[in-house]
C-alpha positions in Angstrom: 17.2 -34.5 -1.4 17.6 -31.0 -2.8 18.5 -30.5 -6.4 21.4 -28.4 -7.4 20.4 -25.4 -9.5 21.9 -25.3 -13.0 24.2 -22.5 -14.1 21.6 -21.2 -16.4 19.1 -20.9 -13.5 21.7 -19.0 -11.5 22.4 -16.6 -14.4 18.7 -16.0 -14.9 18.1 -15.4 -11.2 21.0 -12.9 -11.1 19.7 -11.2 -14.3 16.2 -10.9 -12.8 17.5 -9.6 -9.5 19.6 -6.9 -11.3 17.0 -5.8 -13.9 13.5 -6.4 -12.6 13.2 -3.5 -10.2 12.1 -5.9 -7.5 13.9 -6.2 -4.2 16.4 -9.0 -4.0 14.5 -10.5 -1.1 11.3 -10.6 -3.2 13.2 -12.2 -6.2 14.7 -14.8 -3.9 11.3 -15.6 -2.4 9.6 -15.8 -5.9 12.3 -18.2 -7.2 12.2 -20.3 -4.0 15.9 -19.7 -3.1 17.5 -18.2 0.0 18.2 -14.5 0.2 21.9 -15.1 1.0 22.1 -17.7 -1.8 21.0 -15.1 -4.3 23.5 -12.6 -2.9 26.3 -15.2 -3.3 25.2 -15.8 -6.9 25.1 -12.1 -7.7 28.7 -11.6 -6.3 29.9 -14.6 -8.3 28.1 -13.9 -11.6 27.8 -10.1 -11.5 30.6 -9.4 -13.9 29.1 -11.9 -16.4 25.6 -10.6 -16.0 26.3 -6.8 -16.3 23.7 -4.9 -18.2 25.1 -3.1 -21.3 25.1 0.6 -20.9 22.9 1.1 -23.9 20.1 -0.9 -22.1 20.4 1.0 -18.8 18.0 3.8 -19.9 15.4 1.2 -20.9 15.8 -0.6 -17.6 15.3 2.7 -15.7 12.2 3.4 -17.8 10.8 -0.1 -17.1 11.4 0.3 -13.4 9.5 3.7 -13.4 6.6 2.2 -15.4 6.4 -0.8 -13.0 6.3 1.5 -10.1 3.5 3.6 -11.7 1.5 0.4 -12.5 1.8 -0.8 -8.9 0.5 2.6 -7.7 -2.4 2.7 -10.2 -3.3 -0.9 -9.3 -3.4 0.0 -5.6 -5.5 3.1 -6.3 -7.9 1.1 -8.5 -8.2 -1.5 -5.7 -8.9 1.3 -3.1 -11.5 2.8 -5.4 -13.3 -0.6 -5.8 -13.2 -1.3 -2.1 -14.6 2.2 -1.3 -18.0 1.3 -2.6 -18.2 4.3 -4.9 -16.9 6.7 -2.4 -14.6 8.2 -5.0 -16.5 9.9 -7.9 -15.0 10.0 -11.4 -13.8 13.6 -10.7 -12.0 12.5 -7.6 -10.5 9.5 -9.4 -8.9 11.9 -11.9 -7.2 13.7 -9.0 -6.0 10.4 -7.5 -4.6 9.3 -10.9 -2.7 12.5 -11.3 -1.3 12.1 -7.8 -0.2 8.6 -8.6 1.5 9.7 -11.8 3.3 12.5 -9.8 4.6 10.0 -7.2 5.6 7.5 -9.8 7.7 10.1 -11.5 9.6 10.8 -8.4 13.0 9.2 -8.1 13.2 6.3 -5.5 
């Protein structure tokens, strides 16, 4: 028999969905809940879980940094898998390219 999630769990799930920078589908999958269930919780709790305006800039910066980290991790993985195909000089070019793309707005 399935357990009923607590109100605290629902609030935390909504907060994560609204502030993490991850897709709602990814958040729902990570938390082991249905995508539509998360959507219902967001609609029901969104007024309560609104992010204060003063924190909005920090959340945008966190999202930008997460995106940049994902890109750099991918580039690092590609470099490792290439078997030394990319020299240090070429790696600097790849890193600058990653920083450029991470700075672009989604």
